[in-house]
C-alpha positions as CSV (number, residue, x, y, z in Angstrom):
1,M,-0.2,-0.1,-0.2
2,V,1.3,3.6,-0.9
3,K,2.1,5.1,2.6
4,G,0.7,8.6,3.1
5,L,-2.0,8.5,0.5
6,Y,-5.8,8.8,0.5
7,M,-7.7,6.7,-2.2
8,Q,-11.0,7.9,-3.6
9,Y,-13.3,4.8,-4.9
10,P,-15.9,5.6,-7.5
11,S,-19.4,5.3,-6.6
12,V,-21.6,2.3,-7.8
13,S,-23.4,4.7,-10.2
14,K,-20.1,6.0,-11.7
15,R,-19.1,2.1,-12.2
16,Y,-22.6,1.4,-13.5
17,F,-22.8,4.2,-15.9
18,A,-19.1,3.3,-17.2
19,A,-20.4,0.0,-18.0
20,V,-23.5,1.3,-19.9
21,I,-21.0,3.6,-21.9
22,D,-18.7,0.6,-22.8
23,V,-22.0,-1.5,-23.7
24,F,-22.6,1.5,-26.3
25,V,-19.0,1.0,-27.5
26,I,-19.9,-2.6,-28.3
27,L,-22.9,-2.1,-30.0
28,G,-21.2,0.5,-32.2
29,I,-18.6,-2.2,-33.0
30,F,-21.2,-4.6,-34.1
31,Y,-23.3,-1.9,-35.9
32,I,-20.2,-0.8,-38.1
33,A,-19.7,-4.7,-38.5
34,S,-23.1,-5.3,-39.6
35,E,-24.3,-2.1,-41.4
36,S,-21.2,-0.4,-42.9
37,P,-19.5,-0.7,-46.4
38,V,-16.9,-3.2,-44.8
39,A,-20.3,-5.4,-43.4
40,S,-19.5,-8.3,-46.1
41,L,-16.0,-8.3,-44.9
42,A,-17.0,-8.5,-41.3
43,K,-19.7,-11.1,-41.7
44,A,-17.0,-13.5,-43.2
45,N,-14.8,-12.9,-40.3
46,I,-17.6,-12.9,-37.7
47,F,-14.9,-14.5,-35.3
48,V,-12.7,-11.5,-35.7
49,V,-15.7,-9.3,-34.5
50,Y,-16.5,-11.4,-31.4
51,A,-12.9,-11.5,-30.4
52,I,-12.5,-7.5,-30.7
53,V,-15.8,-7.4,-28.7
54,F,-14.6,-9.9,-26.1
55,L,-11.1,-8.4,-25.8
56,Y,-12.2,-4.5,-25.9
57,E,-12.5,-4.2,-21.8
58,P,-9.5,-6.5,-21.1
59,V,-7.0,-5.0,-23.5
60,F,-8.2,-1.1,-22.7
61,T,-8.5,-1.6,-19.1
62,S,-5.0,-3.1,-18.8
63,K,-3.3,-0.5,-21.2
64,L,-4.8,2.5,-20.2
65,C,-9.0,2.7,-19.9
66,T,-11.9,2.0,-21.6
67,L,-14.2,4.8,-22.9
68,G,-16.8,4.2,-19.9
69,Q,-13.8,4.4,-17.2
70,F,-12.3,7.5,-18.8
71,M,-15.5,9.5,-18.9
72,M,-16.3,8.2,-15.5
73,G,-13.0,9.2,-14.2
74,Y,-11.6,6.1,-12.9
75,R,-8.9,3.3,-13.3
76,V,-8.7,-0.2,-12.5
77,R,-5.2,-0.9,-10.6
78,T,-3.7,-3.6,-8.8
79,L,-4.4,-4.1,-5.1
80,G,-1.6,-2.5,-3.1
81,D,0.6,-0.7,-5.5
82,Y,-1.9,0.7,-7.7
83,K,-0.2,-0.3,-10.9
84,R,-1.9,-1.0,-14.2
85,I,-3.2,-4.4,-14.4
86,G,-1.8,-7.0,-16.9
87,V,-3.8,-8.4,-19.7
88,F,-4.3,-11.8,-18.3
89,Q,-5.6,-10.1,-14.9
90,A,-7.7,-8.0,-16.9
91,L,-9.1,-10.7,-18.9
92,S,-9.7,-13.0,-15.6
93,R,-11.7,-9.9,-14.3
94,Y,-13.7,-9.7,-17.2
95,I,-14.4,-13.4,-17.5
96,I,-15.6,-13.4,-13.8
97,K,-17.5,-9.9,-14.1
98,I,-19.7,-11.0,-17.4
99,P,-21.7,-13.8,-15.6
100,L,-22.0,-12.1,-12.1
101,G,-23.2,-9.0,-13.8
102,I,-25.5,-6.8,-11.3
103,I,-24.5,-9.4,-8.4
104,S,-21.1,-8.3,-8.5
105,M,-21.8,-4.7,-8.5
106,L,-24.3,-4.9,-5.6
107,T,-21.6,-5.9,-3.2
108,I,-19.7,-2.8,-3.9
109,P,-21.5,-0.4,-1.3
110,A,-20.7,-3.3,1.3
111,R,-17.3,-2.8,1.2
112,R,-14.8,-0.1,2.3
113,A,-12.8,0.1,-0.8
114,R,-15.8,-0.5,-2.8
115,R,-14.6,-3.6,-4.5
116,A,-16.9,-6.0,-6.3
117,I,-16.6,-9.6,-6.2
118,H,-14.5,-9.6,-9.6
119,D,-12.3,-7.1,-8.0
120,L,-11.7,-9.3,-4.8
121,V,-11.1,-12.7,-6.7
122,T,-8.3,-11.0,-9.3
123,S,-6.8,-8.6,-6.4
124,T,-7.7,-5.4,-8.3
125,I,-9.4,-2.2,-6.9
126,V,-10.9,0.6,-8.8
127,V,-9.9,4.1,-8.0
128,S,-10.4,7.9,-8.9
129,N,-8.3,9.1,-11.8
130,K,-7.6,12.3,-9.3
131,A,-6.2,10.1,-6.7
132,L,-3.7,8.4,-9.2
133,E,-2.9,11.9,-10.2
134,G,-2.2,12.8,-6.5
135,Q,-0.2,9.8,-6.2
136,R,2.0,10.2,-9.1
137,S,2.7,14.0,-7.9
138,Q,3.4,12.8,-4.5
139,E,5.8,10.3,-5.8
140,M,7.8,12.7,-8.2
141,A,7.9,15.2,-5.1
142,S,9.4,12.7,-2.9
143,S,11.9,11.5,-5.6
144,D,13.1,15.2,-5.9
145,N,14.0,15.2,-2.3
């Protein structure tokens, strides 16, 4: 755990709205694949379309953030050191999150750090981007001393 740092955790509503935004991104991918001029190519490669949809959240979460996470101002990080999670950890988190759905989200208010079931299983935590910026500023200030 990073000492002397106060973390802020997003509310259930922020996490829910981020998920809704990401669903619209996924629906957009399906729309482009079915209605655009490249539709015939996409239909021939439906496996590729499904792979893109399935990997959207894990890849973007591990590399930076999804559009929903960006718009709601939070990031998914490793528990303890607040580093970016790896692709495998993000994929595991997503595979657990999908079948649990709303049940996992309902456990968030009951926990001090607002961790859902999929966060508990994969040792991740969802934190405010502002808190992470504060952590980076604090680390830079301590390295200057």
